[in-house]
N, C-alpha and C positions, 0 to 999 in steps of 0.2 A: 268421300266426303258426305253430310249429314245435306241433306238440301231440306226438311223441313219437317213438323211435331206431329202431321198430322194420322201417322201410326204409335206416335208414344204410347203407349197403353200404360193403365195402373202396375197390372201385373206383367211380366215376363211371360212369352211366346215360347210352350215348348211343341216343336214340331215332333212329331210321332208316325214315323213310315213306316209301311203295312207289311207282309209277308214274301222273302225272296230280299229285300235291299239293305243297305247296312246305311249307318250313316259316316261313313269312309269310302274311300278311292273311287273305284267304278261303279258302285250299286248306290252311291248317294242318290237319293230319289228325287231331293229338292230344287236340283239344276241353279235357275238367278233370284228363284224364291226370298232366302233370309238374306240375300246381298240386298235385292230389290226395296224390303221392308227393313232392314237398319239405316237405307238412306234416307224413307221416311220419321226415323224414331226409335222406330221399333225394336225390344231386348231379344233377340230369339237365340232361342238354346236347342237341340237337339235330343231324343229318346235315348238312342245309342242303344234300343236293345236289339236283341239277338233275329236274326234273319228269319231263321225257322226255329219255330218254339211255338207250345203249346200256349193258348190265350191265357191261360192263368202265367205258367211259364213267365210269358213277356211280361204281364200285370206286375208281378214280384219285380223285375227289371225296372221297370217304369217307376216304380213309388222309391226306390232307393236313387232315381233319377232324380225323381222332384224335389227330393229333400238336399242333394245334393247343390241343384237351383235354386233350393231357397237359402241355403245358408250362405252360398255367395253373393244373393243379392241382399240379402235382407229382407228379401218379401215377405207378408205372408201368405201369399196363393199365388199359385197361374194361370194361365190361360193353356186350353190343349187347343193345339187345330191336327187332328189325324185325320191319314192319307190310309184306306182300305182298312187290311186287321185292325193296323192297327187303330182302328173304331174301335175295335172290339178291344182289344186290351186295356184301354183305355177306358170305357166302359167296366170292366172287370177288376179293374184298381178302383177308381171309385168306389163303387158298388159293395164289391166282397172284400175289398180291404183298407174299409175306413178309412177314405181320403178323400170325402166327401166337403171337408173343410180346409181343405188347401187347394181345392182347385174352385178358382170363379168363374170357370165357362167351357162348356168344351165344344169342339166345331168336329162335326165327321163329315167328311167327302167322299164319296163314293166306297162306301164303309158298307161290306153284305151283310148286313144287320140280322139276316137270317138264313144265309149263309146262300147255297147254291144250289139247286137240284144236278145240272151237271156236273158238280164234285161227286155229288153222292150217286148219279151214274158209273160216271169211273170208277170207282170204289170198288162199287157191283161185280162190274165187270170181268175189272181188271184178274187174271190168274192170280194167288199168292205167289207163285217166283217171280213173277213179271213185277210186282209190286216190292218186293223186298229186294230183288235186284238195284228198281231203280231208288227205293230206300237210303242201300249203300251208298249207291253213288251221288248220291246228292247231301249225304252225310257226310260223306269224306268232304266232297269240294266246299263246301259250307267252313267245314273245320278249319280248313286250310284260309278260307277269307277270313276268320275271325272269331266264328260262334265256340264257344266254349262247351259247351252239350248240345250239339244239333241234334233236333225233333222235325224231320222231315214230314214224316208221319203224321204226329200229334199236329203238327201245323195244317196239314191238309185236311184230315178229316175235323178239326176246328172250324172249318168253312163248307161243311155239307152241309145240306140243307138241315138232318135234323139236329146234329149236336149244335148250329148254330142257334136254333130254333129255341130249342134249350133255354141255351147261353139266354139267348136274349127276353125269355120270361122271368128268370132270374134274377138278369143284373136290373134291377129297378132303377130307374131315377132320382136320383138326389134333388132335393126340391132347395138345397142350398145350392144347388149348382144349376147355372143356365145352362142350357142344350140348344144348341141348332144343328142341322144338315142341311149336305148338298149332295146332288147325284146330276152324273149325265149321261148321255146315251149318244148313240151313233146313227146317222139316220141311213148313210151305205155303209159297209163293210171296206169299198174300198178306202175307205177314208181315213182308214183305224193306220196306225204303222204294222208293220210286219213284224209277228204273226197275229198281232189282233185281229190283224184283218182277215184271217180263217177262221180266229176262233170266234168273229160274231154269231155267222150264221147258222154253226152246231149250238151255240148258246141261244140262239133265241127258240131253238125247236122246246128247247126246258124252260128256258128262265125269261122267255120273250123281250123285250127290248134293253139293249142291254148297252155298256159302253165298251164290248171286247171283251172282259173278265167276269163283267157284276152285273147282273139284273136288275134293271132299272125297281120294279117291284117290294127288291130285296134293300133299297137305298134309303127311302125313307123312315124317319126314325122322331119319333114327337112330334110337336104340332110345330114349328119352326121347319117345316123344310121347304127346301127350294128347290125344283128341277131347272137347271140351266143347259136351255137352249139359242141357239144365236136366232137374231132375226132372219126372216126370210129376205135375201139382197144383200145381207151384208157379208162384206168383202174383206177378207184378210190385208198383210201386206203385201203377197205376191199377187192379190189380184185375182184369188181363187176364192170360189164362192164358201164359205165356213159351212159345214155341215154336221156339225157336232163337234161334243171332245169326247175324246177315247178314256182311257182309265191312266193312261200315261201321259196321254196331255193335262191331263188336272194337274198330277203335281208336277208337272216343268222336267219330269223324265223324257228324255229324248222328244218332247214337243214337237211337233208341227212349226215349221219355220213361220208358219203363217196365223197360227193360232197362238202363239206364244207371247205377243201384245196383249190379247184379252185375260190373258189366265194370269199373264201378273197386276191388271187390273185387278181380275177379281180379287186376289190375296188382298191387295193395296186397300181396296173396297169392305174386304171382309175385317182385318185389323183397325180399320176406321170405325168401322161399326160397332167395334168393343169397347174401342175407344169410346164414343159416344155413350155406347150405356154403362159407362162407369167401372168397366172390366180395363 
């Protein structure tokens, strides 16, 4: 039951997930966020793009999804809130597929806009037979999960420092669209969920401060960037001090219990801000 209209934006919201996730079943990355926003008047939809595909392929899927949402709602534009690689997919759709007239705003959250140096390193050092075996296995897995044309290697390569940086240069912001970006990082590896707690120190060697998957220096995009850090001494519901938000925490996928209230409040404030801006 709706409680108020503080998140009732002019345009509907499309939530766009990142790589390895889907908007159905166990891989749904958004947790309680859509329901919480709906309670406050938001009209939420999912991007429904494939879990593993190139940025371009996912962007094509998102373009079709936007037209579906606009037809269903009768609205002229949408607001996009995109997590992780979903931000790259959305930027490509807007700038490279001529969708600037259909998007009022794009909010990217923990999106590696210039990729990850550790991904480049792993792609270089892994023998081809190992990569081929991993790719075959993962493509079969994601096809079973619902991807029609899974492209695990293409998705990973687009997250490398080299490819993502080139995309970042050509995916120019559309002046008709309002852009904002957010990022988080972890203070301590042990505060992340498994296996992000293991990834954190390894990624730090290549990308510095990170959220367990992406380096903070790559999360910045545009003039409206905010890095989310808990205030010193802030305690969560369980009384444990907050030490940062992981890549999964901020999309409410497997969020730690003491983090969830802060994450839900972040999205409510985010959408409330879009409403106040007239979007």
